[in-house]
C-alpha positions in Angstrom: -46.4 -22.9 5.8 -44.2 -20.0 5.3 -44.1 -19.4 9.2 -43.0 -23.1 10.1 -40.2 -22.9 7.4 -38.9 -19.8 9.0 -39.3 -21.2 12.5 -37.5 -24.2 11.5 -34.6 -22.2 9.8 -34.2 -19.6 12.4 -34.9 -22.0 15.5 -35.4 -20.8 18.7 -34.3 -17.3 20.2 -31.2 -19.2 21.8 -30.2 -20.7 18.5 -30.5 -17.2 16.8 -28.2 -15.9 19.4 -25.7 -18.7 18.9 -25.6 -18.3 15.1 -25.3 -14.3 15.5 -22.4 -14.8 18.2 -20.8 -17.3 15.6 -21.1 -15.2 12.5 -19.7 -12.0 14.6 -16.8 -14.2 15.8 -15.9 -15.5 12.2 -16.1 -12.0 10.6 -13.6 -10.6 13.6 -11.2 -13.3 12.8 -11.1 -12.9 9.3 -10.6 -8.9 9.8 -8.0 -9.5 12.3 -6.3 -12.1 9.9 -6.4 -9.9 7.1 -4.7 -7.0 9.2 -1.9 -9.0 10.6 -1.2 -10.5 6.9 -0.9 -7.1 5.6 1.1 -5.9 8.4 3.6 -8.8 8.4 3.7 -9.3 4.8 5.5 -6.1 3.9 2.8 -4.6 1.8 2.0 -2.0 4.3 5.0 -0.1 3.9 7.0 -1.1 0.7 4.4 -2.5 -1.4 5.5 -6.1 -1.2 8.6 -7.2 -3.0 10.2 -5.0 -5.4 10.6 -7.5 -8.1 6.7 -7.7 -8.1 6.2 -4.2 -9.6 9.5 -3.1 -10.6 10.8 -3.4 -14.2 14.7 -4.2 -13.7 15.3 -3.6 -17.5 14.5 -0.1 -17.4 16.0 3.1 -15.4 14.2 3.4 -12.0 14.2 6.8 -9.9 15.3 6.4 -6.3 14.0 9.5 -4.2 15.8 9.6 -0.9 14.2 11.3 2.5 16.8 14.2 2.3 15.8 15.2 -1.2 18.4 13.4 -3.4 17.2 11.6 -6.5 19.2 9.0 -8.3 18.6 7.1 -11.5 19.7 3.8 -12.3 19.3 0.1 -13.2 18.3 -2.1 -10.2 20.4 -5.0 -10.2 19.5 -6.5 -6.8 16.8 -5.7 -4.2 15.7 -7.0 -0.8 14.1 -5.5 2.2 17.3 -3.8 3.5 19.2 -2.9 0.5 18.7 -1.6 -3.1 21.8 -2.1 -5.4 22.0 0.6 -8.3 24.1 0.3 -11.3 24.9 3.0 -14.2 23.6 5.6 -11.8 22.8 9.3 -12.6 22.6 11.9 -9.9 20.0 14.8 -10.5 21.3 18.0 -8.8 19.0 21.1 -8.7 20.4 24.5 -9.6 18.4 26.2 -6.9 15.0 26.3 -5.1 12.4 24.2 -7.2 9.8 26.2 -5.6 9.5 29.3 -8.2 7.1 32.1 -7.8 5.6 33.7 -10.5 6.1 37.3 -10.9 3.9 39.2 -13.5 5.7 41.7 -15.5 4.4 45.3 -15.7 4.5 47.3 -19.2 6.4 50.4 -19.3 4.9 53.4 -20.4 
């Protein structure tokens, strides 16, 4: 009885191959759609829209690729520009990478 149920469910060898290929194609299509959705929705580089994760009522830090850091309130943002108001610029006095020197006791 159990064998008859399995044979009815799985069917012939050809039916099993057809089902297997259908599952492979479906999973591949879902994977491709997920990848393209991530690439074209902007989530890959900029984590989506800034308004989704930034609190515009608080000061935000903006780190530029040349090492400059600005603090300010974001008033407008899109995928091309970011508008800051009430800006503060962080300027370092020297090299931020300091080395630790162990002092020696004088005798």
